N, C-alpha and C positions, 0 to 999 in steps of 0.2 A: 527497526521494523515493528517491534511490539510496543511502545510505552503504554493501554488497554491493559417513569416514563410511563413514564408510566401514566402521566396525565394525557399525553398525546399518544394516539394509536398509530399503528403502522399505516392504516389507510389514510391518515391525515397527511402523510408524506407524499411528495410527487412520485408517481410510479415510474419504474424503469422502462425505457423505450428501446433497449438495444437488441431485442430478440431477432430482429430482421437484419442485423448488421454483421453477419458472419461471412468470412471470405476464406477460400482455400489458402493455406499458407504458402505463398510464393514470394519469399523475401528478396528485396534488392540487396546489393552487395554490402551496403552500409549496415543494414539490419542484421544480415548474416554474420558480419564481423563482430557486431555488438554482442549478439547472443553467444557466438563461439567464445569470445573473450570472457564473458561472464561465467560460462560453465567450465572453461579451461582453468579459470582462477582457483577452482576447488581441487585441482590436481587429482581428479578421480577418474576422468573419462578420456578415452581415446577420441581422435577426430571422427572415426567411423561411428562411435557410440553417440556423439553429439549430433551427427548428421541424421542418424536414425531417429533420435529423440525429436528433432525438429519436425520430422514428418508427422508427428502426432498432434502438433499444434494447429489451432484455427486462429485467424485474425478477427478481432472484434473492434469496431469503431465505437467509441463512447463520446458523446457530445458533452460539452460543459454542463454541469449540474445533474447529469444522469448518474445512475448508480451501478457499481459493480455488484454490490450486495446490500440488502437492507436488513435492519434489525428484525428478528423474527423469522427469517428465512434460513434454510440449511445451505451451507457452503459446499457445493459439489464440484468446484473447480479451483484451480490455482492459475494466477496470471503472471506473466512477465511484462513489465511496463516498458514498452518500446518508446513511447512518447507520452507526454502529459503528466499532470500532477493530481494526486488524489489525497483526500483527507479521510481519516477514520474518526468517527464520532459516535456518541451515544446520547440519549435523552436522560437528563437528571430527573430526580423526583419532582422537581418544580416545573418540569417540562422544558427546561433550558437545554439548548443544543451545546454540547461540550466536545470540542475538538481536542483529541489527545495525541494524534500522530499524523504525519504527512508521509506520503509515499511518492518517490521521485523516479525518473527514468533509470533503466538498467538495474532494477530490483525486482524481486519476486513479491507477490501480494496475494493474500487470502485471509479470510476470517479463520485463523488457524485452529482455534479451539473447536469451532464448528466443523471444519474440514476434517480434523483428526477424530473427533468423538461422535460426529453425526448429530450433535445437539443443535438447537436453534441459535443463530448468531445473536450475540449481545451488542453488536456494533453494526454501523452502516459505513460503507465506503463510497464516497461521492467524488466525481471528477470536478476539479477546480477549473481545469482547462479542457479543451478538446483533447482526446487521447486515443491511442491505439495500443491494444493489448494483444499478446499472444496467449491464447487460452488452452489449458490442458485439463481435460475432464478427469474427475477423481478415479473413475474406473480404469482409465488408461494409466494413471500414476500407480494405482494399486497393482496392476498387472506388472508394471516395471519393477516395483519393489519386490514382488514375489519371485521374479525371474532373475533380477540382477542385484547382487549384494552392494555394488557401488551406489545404486540409487537409494538404498536404505541408508547408507552412510551420508549421502547428500541430504536427505530429509532430516537426519539427526543433526547435521551441521546447521541447517536452516532453523530448526527448533532451538538450538543453542544460541544462535545469533538473535533470535526473537527474544529469548529470555534475557540475554545480556543487555539488549536495548531497553527492555522494560525496566530492568534494574537501574540502568544508567539514567533513564527518564525519572524514576522515583527519586534517586539521589540528587539529581539536578533540581527538582522541585523543592526538596528539603534543604539543600545546601546553598544553591546559587541564587543570586538576585535575578529579577526579571531582565535587567540590563545584560547580565552575563549570559542568560539563556538566549536572549535575542542575538547577542553578538556571536555566540557559538553557531546558531542557525545561519546567520549571515556569512560567517566564515566558511562553513561546510557546504552551503548551497547558494552561492552568490548569484548564479544565473537564474535561479528559480524564485528567490525570496520576493522579488517585486511582483510576481504573478499571483501571489496569495493574498486574497482580500483581507483587509485589516481586522474585520470581526473574527475571522478564523485564527489569525495570528494571535490576537489578544486572548481568545479562548484557550489556545494552546499554551500560552505563557501564563495564564491564570490572572490576567490583569484587565483593566478596562481599555477601551479604544483610546480614550484621552491619555491615559498613562503611556500607552504604546506610542502615540504620536510624540509625546515628550521625549521618550527614549530615542526614537528615530532622529529627532532634531538634534539631540545631544551628540549622537554618534556621527552625524553628518558634519559636525564642526571639527 
């Protein structure tokens, strides 16, 4: 979840267009099972607690290339990715777009440093495909944490997972070759890897698109 300009400003980025795409949370059975399984896996919540929690969510449709959050904004919500793929990126000093993380279905997503501290986000999260999110506002999450100890434990676990993923990402960049990093991504997310544009994959791996094309050809044989 974690592995995370100055010449380009926030206004030079495409502006988000999702404000009119909220829906009451009325999940189909497949969605309900997915969300239940996710929260059940933490072994913290009863079925009733999960049901009550789901009532706090809103559904948001996000089109391809639209944003969940942009650099310079405050993150005031957390999302469960029901469908779709997102990338997290920042703008380097030379204005280059640097992808450092991908977010896949059945995971939680937020600009966590901004969500926790209230500071401005240093990253942007953009949909690579059309997506559907379950959105929980920060004030609702804060109320849960104050009222229920298990939700505080849940946030602690999420924060720990984010840190471990960031650490793993750091060691991968230092230790593994680009071929090894691509192979790991392909192994862990075979259903999604083909949907990620080459320029984002290359940026994530820290290589050129030409180098990535060679790696893909080598692995396919």
